[in-house]
C-alpha positions in Angstrom: -23.1 -8.6 2.0 -22.6 -5.5 -0.2 -26.4 -5.4 -0.8 -27.0 -5.3 3.0 -24.2 -2.9 3.8 -25.1 -0.5 1.1 -28.9 -0.9 1.4 -28.9 -1.6 -2.4 -31.1 -4.3 -4.2 -29.1 -7.5 -4.8 -29.8 -7.3 -8.5 -27.9 -4.0 -8.8 -24.9 -5.5 -6.9 -24.8 -8.8 -8.9 -24.6 -6.9 -12.2 -21.4 -5.3 -11.0 -19.7 -8.6 -10.1 -17.9 -10.4 -13.0 -18.4 -14.1 -13.4 -14.9 -14.9 -12.3 -15.5 -13.2 -9.0 -18.6 -15.1 -8.1 -18.3 -17.9 -5.6 -16.2 -18.1 -2.5 -15.0 -14.7 -1.5 -11.2 -14.2 -1.0 -9.3 -11.2 0.1 -7.5 -8.9 -2.3 -3.7 -8.1 -1.8 -2.4 -4.6 -1.3 1.3 -4.0 -1.6 3.1 -1.0 0.0 6.8 -0.1 -0.4 9.0 1.7 2.1 12.0 3.5 0.8 14.0 4.8 3.8 17.0 7.0 3.1 18.9 9.2 5.6 16.2 8.8 8.3 13.5 9.9 5.9 10.8 7.9 4.2 9.3 8.3 0.7 5.5 9.1 0.6 3.3 9.9 -2.3 0.3 12.3 -2.2 -2.8 10.6 -3.7 -4.7 12.5 -6.4 -8.1 11.0 -5.2 -8.0 12.4 -1.7 -5.0 14.8 -1.5 -3.5 12.8 1.4 -0.2 11.0 1.8 0.6 7.2 1.7 3.4 4.7 1.2 3.5 4.0 -2.5 1.5 1.0 -3.5 -1.8 -0.4 -4.4 -3.7 -3.6 -5.3 -1.5 -6.3 -6.7 -1.9 -7.0 -10.4 -2.6 -10.6 -11.6 0.5 -12.2 -13.2 3.1 -10.4 -11.1 4.7 -11.6 -7.8 4.2 -9.3 -4.8 7.8 -8.1 -5.1 7.4 -7.3 -8.8 4.1 -5.5 -8.0 5.6 -3.1 -5.5 8.5 -2.4 -7.8 6.0 -1.5 -10.5 3.9 0.6 -8.1 7.0 2.6 -6.9 7.8 3.3 -10.6 4.3 4.3 -11.4 3.6 6.4 -8.3 7.0 7.9 -7.5 9.0 7.6 -10.7 11.7 5.5 -9.1 13.3 2.3 -10.0 13.6 0.1 -6.9 14.3 -3.4 -5.9 12.1 -5.1 -3.3 14.7 -6.1 -0.7 12.6 -7.6 2.1 9.0 -8.3 3.1 8.8 -6.9 6.6 5.1 -7.3 7.4 1.6 -8.5 6.5 -1.5 -7.0 8.0 -5.2 -7.9 7.7 -6.7 -4.5 7.1 -9.9 -5.3 8.9 -8.1 -6.1 12.2 -5.1 -3.7 12.2 -6.3 -0.2 13.0 -7.4 1.1 9.6 -10.8 2.7 9.0 -13.6 0.3 8.2 -13.8 -1.0 4.6 -16.4 -3.2 3.0 -13.6 -4.9 1.0 -11.4 -7.4 2.7 -7.6 -7.5 1.9 -4.2 -8.2 3.2 -1.5 -5.5 3.2 2.0 -6.6 2.4 4.9 -4.2 3.3 8.3 -4.3 1.5 11.5 -2.5 2.2 12.9 -1.3 -1.1 16.3 -0.1 -2.3 16.7 2.5 -5.0 18.5 1.3 -8.1 18.6 4.6 -9.9 19.3 8.2 -9.0 16.1 9.7 -10.2 14.3 12.4 -8.2 10.9 11.3 -6.9 8.1 12.6 -9.1 4.3 12.1 -9.2 2.7 9.6 -11.5 -0.8 9.1 -13.0 -2.5 8.6 -9.6 -0.3 10.8 -7.5 0.3 14.6 -7.3 3.5 14.7 -5.3 6.3 12.4 -4.1 8.8 13.3 -1.5 10.7 12.2 1.6 9.6 13.0 5.2 11.1 12.5 8.6 9.4 10.4 11.2 8.6 13.5 13.3 7.3 15.5 10.3 4.7 13.3 8.7 2.0 14.9 6.6 -1.8 14.0 6.9 -2.1 10.3 5.9 -4.6 8.6 3.7 -5.5 6.3 6.5 -7.3 3.8 4.4 -4.0 3.1 2.8 -1.3 3.8 5.4 -1.4 4.4 9.1 1.3 5.8 11.4 2.1 2.2 12.6 3.1 1.2 9.0 5.6 4.1 8.8 7.0 3.4 12.3 7.4 -0.3 11.4 9.2 0.7 8.2 11.7 2.8 10.1 12.2 0.0 12.7 12.8 -2.7 10.0 15.1 -0.5 7.9 17.4 -0.1 10.9 17.2 -3.7 12.2 17.9 -6.3 9.4 17.6 -9.2 11.8 14.1 -8.5 13.0 11.6 -11.1 11.8 8.7 -10.0 9.7 5.5 -9.2 11.6 2.1 -10.6 10.7 -1.4 -10.8 12.3 
């Protein structure tokens, strides 16, 4: 599939794929954390594109989804958080994100701060700060779309709402 999409000889592609990844293709897992405080949401500015996103990234092997987002929040925003609630799961390819040759599920968690640290950038981010729903910066749409942020606000204010999924 990558050979066809990228118009690259299959030999070049197969050299890039480790042995453990050969076989039946399965989606990757992307975790995103929403920290909503005083009607504002924490976003981080990605170093790679200069755009803003909910903190997160691909889940690491050996950690649960909740532990992964806690780790990502610490690495990308300098905050210690506790994952309080999974509020949604999206299939990236069918949820309004730009096209991507990779296939993955996006898991969204509401998080609670467990320290009083001030948000600060990490190794992959250049800024971390809070924004109001009506004052959102340009988003890194491959990572976070407006619907993700609106959902975070809705779930932060309604603790009885069941998680969404597609």
